[in-house]
N, C-alpha and C positions, 0 to 999 in steps of 0.2 A: 644541887636540888634541881627538879625540873620545874620548868614555868607551869604556870595553870591552864596553859593554851593546850588545847587538843592536839596528839599528835597521830600521824598516819606514816607507816615508812617501813624502811628495814634497818635491821642495826648490825648488817653485815653488807659487803660489797657486791651486792646484788642491784638489780632493776627490781622498779616496781610496777605492776601492771593493773590496770583496772579492765575489769572483761565483762562482756554480757553473752551469754547463750555459748560459754568457753571460748570466745573469741578476744582476743587483746584490741580493746577500743583505744586504749591510752598506756603509754608506756614512757616512765621517767626512767631513763638509762642512769646507771649508777656515778657517771661523769655530770649529770644535771641537764643535759638534753631530753627534750621532750618532743616523741612523736604523738600524733592524732592520726590514727589509722595509719600508721608507720610505725613498725617495731625497730627499726635501724636508724632514726635520727643521726644526721651528721650535722646539724646546725642547733642553735640554742632551740630554736620550735620548727618543727617541720608537720604541715598538715596535708594529707592526702585527700583530696575529695573537694567538692565546691564548699565555700566559704560564705556566710553572710555576716555583715555588721552592721550596723548603725552608728551613725554620730560621727566623730572626727577621727582621722587615724594622721598621725606623724612618724614620719622615717628619716632617722638620721643616717645619711648613706645613700648609695644608688639603689634605685628600684628597678627591677628586672621584670616584664611580664612577656608572657608568650610560653613557647614549647622549651624545652630542655634542649640546649644548644648543643650538648654531647650527642643527640640522635640525628644532628645535622637540620633541623627545622629552624624557621624563621624564629628569631625573639625580637622584643623591642625591649630597648634601655632608655632609661630617662635618667640624666645625670645633670647635677647642678655643679658646675665649676666655680668656686667662691674667687678663686684667682682671676678668672677671665671676665667673672659677673655676667654668666651664660648659662642658658639652658640648653641642653641637646639631647635631641632623639636620635638614635642610632637603631636601623633595621637590618640586620644582617640575614639576607634572602638564600635560600636553597642553591641558587645558583653561582654563590659566592660574591654576589654584588653587595656591596654595603651603601645605604642609602641615610644620607643625614641629613637632618634640619637643624638648625642652630638660631635661638634667638638671643640677639644681644641686647643686655640693657641700654646701650648708648648707641648702637650703630644698625639696628634693624635685625633683616632676619638673612640666614645663608642656606642655599640648597644646594646639594651635591650628591653625584652618584659615582662611587668607584667600584671599579671590576679589581 
């Protein structure tokens, strides 16, 4: 028996698209991955374009900011390493230089540049 909740979806192994003006704006792939402005999401949620949010955001895992590293552009990675009790910021630049900034809970700040 179906629950009393409303249902929007497919009964077959197909994607679900939400469209405006004949253009797909949101796609839910048949594997559950969601794309907003992206019809081929490779992660649980992929958003193309600017995002605006208010309130708090919580991330479990690493946070990567910047341009796609596969294009050879600089990117900024912020990682928390529970084993070391450190927060690190790493910037991989176009010239192959890696710049590091580590903030340790117990021993201060470490700054390095690696070629």
